[in-house]
C-alpha positions in Angstrom: 172.9 150.1 73.5 171.9 148.6 70.2 168.4 148.9 68.7 167.1 145.6 70.3 168.5 146.6 73.6 166.6 149.9 73.4 163.4 147.8 72.9 164.2 145.6 75.8 165.0 148.7 78.0 161.5 150.0 77.3 159.8 146.7 77.9 161.7 146.3 81.3 160.7 149.7 82.3 157.1 148.8 81.7 157.5 146.0 84.1 159.4 147.9 86.6 157.0 150.7 86.8 154.1 148.1 87.6 152.2 147.9 84.4 150.6 144.5 83.9 151.2 144.4 80.1 152.9 146.6 77.5 154.1 146.9 74.0 156.9 148.9 72.3 157.4 149.8 68.7 160.8 151.4 68.0 160.9 153.0 64.6 163.9 154.4 62.6 162.9 156.3 59.5 165.2 157.5 56.8 164.1 159.5 53.8 165.8 160.9 50.8 163.5 163.4 49.0 163.8 165.3 45.7 161.2 168.0 45.3 160.8 169.3 41.7 158.6 171.6 39.6 158.1 171.7 35.9 161.2 173.9 35.6 163.8 172.1 37.7 164.7 170.1 40.9 163.9 172.5 43.7 165.1 170.7 46.8 167.1 167.7 47.9 166.3 166.9 51.6 167.6 164.0 53.7 165.9 163.2 57.0 166.5 160.6 59.6 164.4 160.3 62.7 163.6 157.8 65.4 160.8 157.5 67.8 159.2 155.1 70.2 155.5 154.2 70.6 154.6 152.6 74.1 151.4 151.0 75.1 150.7 150.0 78.6 147.8 148.2 80.4 147.1 148.3 84.0 144.1 146.8 85.7 142.5 146.4 82.2 143.1 150.1 81.7 145.1 151.0 78.5 146.9 154.0 77.1 149.7 154.9 74.7 152.5 157.6 74.5 154.8 158.5 71.7 158.5 159.4 72.6 160.7 161.5 70.2 163.7 162.3 72.7 165.3 158.9 73.1 167.4 159.9 76.0 167.2 157.1 78.5 166.1 159.4 81.4 163.4 160.8 79.4 162.2 157.3 78.3 162.0 156.6 82.1 160.0 159.6 82.8 157.6 158.9 79.7 157.0 155.5 81.1 156.1 157.2 84.4 153.5 159.4 82.5 152.3 156.3 80.8 151.4 154.7 84.1 149.5 157.9 85.2 147.6 157.8 81.9 146.6 154.2 82.5 145.4 155.0 85.9 143.0 157.6 84.5 141.9 155.7 81.5 138.6 153.6 81.2 138.6 150.2 82.4 137.8 147.5 79.7 138.4 144.0 80.1 138.9 143.4 76.4 142.2 145.5 76.3 145.1 143.2 75.5 148.4 142.7 73.7 149.5 140.2 71.2 150.0 136.7 72.4 153.5 135.1 72.3 154.7 133.9 68.9 157.7 132.9 67.0 160.3 135.7 66.8 160.8 136.7 63.1 162.7 139.3 61.2 161.5 140.6 57.7 163.6 142.3 55.2 162.5 143.7 51.9 163.8 146.4 49.5 167.2 148.1 49.0 169.5 149.4 51.7 170.3 152.6 50.0 168.8 155.1 47.6 170.1 155.4 43.9 170.3 159.0 44.1 171.9 159.4 40.6 169.1 157.5 39.0 166.5 159.5 41.0 168.0 162.7 39.7 168.4 161.6 36.1 164.8 160.2 35.9 163.3 163.5 37.2 165.3 165.5 34.7 163.9 163.2 32.0 160.5 163.4 33.4 160.6 167.3 33.4 161.9 167.2 29.8 159.1 165.0 28.7 156.4 167.1 30.3 157.7 170.2 28.6 157.8 168.5 25.3 154.5 166.7 25.3 152.3 168.9 28.0 153.1 172.4 27.9 150.0 173.2 29.6 150.6 171.0 32.7 151.7 172.6 35.8 153.2 170.5 38.7 151.9 171.8 42.1 153.5 171.9 45.5 154.0 168.4 46.9 155.4 166.8 43.8 158.5 164.7 44.8 160.3 161.5 44.5 161.4 159.8 47.6 163.4 156.8 48.8 161.9 155.7 52.3 163.6 153.2 54.6 161.7 152.1 57.7 163.0 149.8 60.3 160.7 148.9 63.2 161.5 146.8 66.3 158.2 145.5 67.8 158.1 143.6 71.1 155.9 143.2 74.2 155.8 141.7 77.5 154.4 138.5 76.2 157.9 137.9 74.5 156.8 139.0 71.2 159.6 140.2 68.9 159.6 141.2 65.3 162.0 143.3 63.2 160.6 144.8 60.1 163.2 146.3 57.6 161.5 147.8 54.4 162.3 150.2 51.9 160.8 151.5 48.5 160.6 154.6 46.2 157.7 156.7 46.1 156.5 159.2 43.3 153.8 161.8 44.4 152.3 164.1 41.9 150.0 167.0 42.2 149.2 168.8 39.0 146.7 170.7 36.8 146.5 172.1 33.2 146.5 175.8 32.7 146.3 178.1 29.9 145.6 181.9 29.5 141.8 181.6 29.9 141.3 178.8 32.5 142.8 175.9 34.4 141.6 172.3 35.0 140.7 171.1 38.5 143.8 169.8 40.1 144.5 165.9 40.3 147.1 163.8 41.9 148.7 160.5 41.6 151.0 158.5 43.8 153.0 155.4 43.1 155.4 153.1 45.0 157.8 150.8 43.5 160.7 148.5 44.6 163.0 149.6 41.9 163.0 152.7 39.9 161.5 152.4 36.4 163.1 153.5 33.2 160.7 156.5 32.5 158.0 158.2 34.6 156.1 159.5 31.7 155.5 156.0 30.5 154.8 154.5 34.0 151.3 152.9 34.5 148.7 155.6 33.6 150.8 158.9 34.1 150.9 159.9 30.5 147.1 159.2 30.2 146.3 161.4 33.2 148.2 164.4 31.9 146.4 163.9 28.5 143.1 164.1 30.4 144.0 167.1 32.6 144.6 169.0 29.1 141.3 167.9 27.9 139.7 169.1 31.1 140.6 172.7 30.4 137.3 172.6 28.4 134.8 171.1 30.7 131.1 171.4 29.9 128.1 171.5 32.2 125.6 168.8 32.2 122.0 170.1 31.9 120.0 167.5 33.5 119.6 165.0 36.4 119.3 161.3 35.6 119.8 157.8 36.9 122.9 156.4 35.1 125.9 154.2 34.9 129.1 155.1 36.9 132.4 153.8 35.6 135.1 153.9 38.5 138.6 154.4 37.5 141.0 152.0 39.3 141.9 154.7 41.8 138.3 155.4 42.6 137.5 151.6 42.8 140.1 151.4 45.5 138.8 154.4 47.2 135.3 153.1 47.4 136.3 149.6 48.4 138.3 151.3 51.4 135.0 153.2 52.3 133.1 150.0 52.1 135.5 148.3 54.6 135.6 151.3 57.0 131.8 151.6 57.0 130.8 147.9 57.3 133.6 145.7 58.4 136.1 147.4 60.7 136.0 147.6 64.7 133.5 150.6 65.1 130.6 149.5 63.1 130.8 145.9 64.2 131.4 146.7 68.0 128.5 149.3 67.8 126.5 146.9 65.7 125.5 149.7 63.3 127.0 147.8 60.3 124.3 146.5 57.8 126.8 143.5 57.4 127.1 142.6 61.1 125.2 139.4 60.6 126.4 138.6 56.9 129.5 136.6 57.5 129.6 133.8 55.1 126.6 135.4 53.1 126.4 137.5 49.8 127.1 141.1 50.3 128.1 142.2 46.8 127.8 141.2 43.2 129.2 137.8 42.6 131.9 139.4 40.3 133.3 141.2 43.1 136.4 139.5 44.9 138.5 141.8 47.2 141.7 140.7 48.8 143.9 142.1 51.5 147.4 141.7 50.4 149.7 143.1 52.8 152.8 141.0 51.6 151.8 140.3 48.0 154.9 139.8 45.7 153.2 142.5 43.3 152.6 145.1 45.9 155.6 147.4 47.0 154.1 148.8 50.2 154.7 145.6 52.3 153.4 145.6 55.9 154.7 142.5 57.7 153.4 143.4 61.2 150.1 145.2 62.4 150.3 148.0 65.1 148.8 145.2 67.5 152.0 143.3 67.1 150.5 140.6 64.9 152.1 139.1 61.9 150.2 139.9 58.7 149.2 137.6 55.9 147.2 137.8 52.6 143.6 136.9 52.8 140.2 137.4 51.1 137.9 139.9 52.4 135.0 139.2 49.8 135.0 136.3 47.5 132.6 136.2 44.6 130.4 138.6 46.4 130.4 136.5 49.7 131.9 138.1 52.8 134.8 136.0 54.1 135.7 138.0 57.2 135.3 141.1 59.2 138.4 143.3 59.6 138.8 143.4 63.3 141.8 144.5 65.4 142.8 142.5 68.4 140.7 144.6 70.5 137.7 144.4 68.3 138.0 140.7 67.9 138.1 140.1 71.8 135.2 142.6 72.2 133.0 140.8 69.6 134.3 137.4 70.1 134.9 137.1 66.3 138.1 136.5 64.2 141.0 138.8 64.3 142.1 140.0 60.8 145.5 141.6 60.0 144.0 144.2 57.8 145.9 146.8 56.1 144.9 149.0 53.1 146.9 147.1 50.7 143.9 146.0 48.4 143.6 143.9 45.4 140.3 143.7 43.4 140.4 140.7 41.0 140.1 141.8 37.6 137.3 140.8 35.2 137.3 139.6 31.5 135.9 142.6 29.6 138.2 145.3 28.0 137.7 148.8 29.3 137.0 150.0 25.8 134.3 147.5 25.5 132.8 148.4 28.9 132.7 152.0 27.7 130.9 151.1 24.4 128.4 149.1 26.5 127.4 152.3 28.3 124.2 153.9 27.3 124.5 157.1 29.6 126.8 157.8 32.6 129.9 159.3 33.8 133.5 158.1 34.2 134.5 159.0 37.6 138.2 160.4 37.9 138.1 161.9 41.2 135.5 162.1 44.0 135.2 165.4 46.3 132.7 164.7 49.1 132.6 164.1 52.7 132.8 160.7 54.5 129.8 158.5 53.5 127.0 158.0 56.1 127.1 154.9 58.4 124.5 153.4 56.1 126.7 153.8 52.9 124.9 156.9 51.4 127.3 159.1 49.8 127.0 162.4 48.0 129.8 164.6 46.3 131.2 166.3 43.1 132.7 164.4 40.3 135.9 165.9 39.4 138.2 165.1 36.5 135.5 163.1 35.1 133.8 162.5 31.7 130.3 162.3 30.3 129.7 159.1 28.2 126.5 158.5 26.1 125.6 155.8 23.6 129.1 154.1 24.0 131.1 157.3 23.3 133.0 159.5 25.7 131.5 163.0 24.9 133.3 165.6 26.8 134.9 166.3 30.4 132.3 167.7 32.9 132.4 170.2 35.7 130.4 170.7 38.8 128.4 167.5 38.4 127.0 165.9 41.6 126.7 162.2 42.2 125.0 160.4 44.9 124.2 156.9 45.8 124.7 154.1 48.3 128.1 152.1 48.4 126.5 148.8 49.5 123.7 149.1 46.7 126.7 150.2 44.3 128.7 147.2 44.8 125.6 145.0 44.5 124.9 146.7 41.1 128.3 145.9 39.3 127.8 145.3 35.6 131.4 144.8 34.5 134.8 144.6 35.9 137.7 145.4 33.5 140.3 142.9 32.5 142.9 145.9 32.8 144.2 146.8 36.2 146.4 149.6 37.7 149.1 148.8 40.2 150.0 151.8 42.4 152.3 149.9 44.7 149.7 150.0 47.4 146.8 148.6 45.5 146.0 146.6 42.3 142.5 147.6 41.0 140.5 147.4 37.7 137.8 149.6 36.3 134.4 148.9 37.7 131.0 149.8 36.1 128.0 150.0 38.3 124.5 150.9 37.4 121.8 153.1 39.0 123.7 156.0 40.3 122.1 159.5 40.7 123.9 162.0 38.4 122.9 165.6 38.7 123.7 168.3 36.4 122.9 172.0 36.2 119.2 171.6 36.1 
């Protein structure tokens, strides 16, 4: 059988076993991975695997099962298990699958990896690190990969999509170290359609290594104060994702715990903030054409000039709440502002530049507290020194309503495009 016949075999099996509705996602994943250290390339690994995710609904009872052994007899047995799982599940009238739509196939990226260029780029990268940043150490998990993902998505409503995507991914975990001490570890990850000419010069990698060396000599703050927080682009993305999860997705909207549950079309953030979901943006490498619900994605605004445009509800969430479905993925763009980051820093009286946040999941009301890692103290418009063991606390909702500036510059990680954001009135707690 070819790949689409496997999909149809599963869907027919769902019907034959007496399920009312069903969905099948057949995935074929291929990866070429080069792991490396500061000294050399340590591993070349090629993996190829396939799996099937089946979802069934019977008498409004829903369940799902993953199948790794794709022997046809095993698939039949697993569909039988899925029926039993549905029988023992909780009935919910809002369980459903995607409605019928036009069949489409999506293709993006290269069919094969350029292994020679991958290899040469890593050797050049290692050479540059040793020449420029003798104190930088690359930690486990550092690799360059080529990822090819083919998905066949169908359901018993005659939905059919094929998504064939590929890209390259660079994952870095690193820290600086000398004879006396080491910096806090940090990480970076980028995805791109085509390999760049150099990694050391790509986006902010050189800057992040330079900062890691500076962070060998962190200083403790001696006071607690209410100050400004400058979010690096990575942290701007992280806190927006927190915001979406806490206030806009299924759980907080269905449970009515979200403080934004009645704010659709109303102001929920500073008017300088515009957040877009860009699943298929030309500028983002990590394209997602179809959701796990079997719905086609599109780009849309989440917040426009501080006004909430949509909740981020799945098919189930939209049926349960009788609100609009949104094909949300975490491919986020925050529109940039008109002020240079250097000028934003010069405008800062007292605060910190937040490079990494180490803390638990924020509370349902948006309260957060954690340690500022890989961060800097800034006073009277000057970056004074890197800091250690400084706590920050505040509220995400209030934070995005207290935006002073958004930078002109942005960072494109391949999954997000985000600027620097300066917010006011965050509690910063030093040693005192």
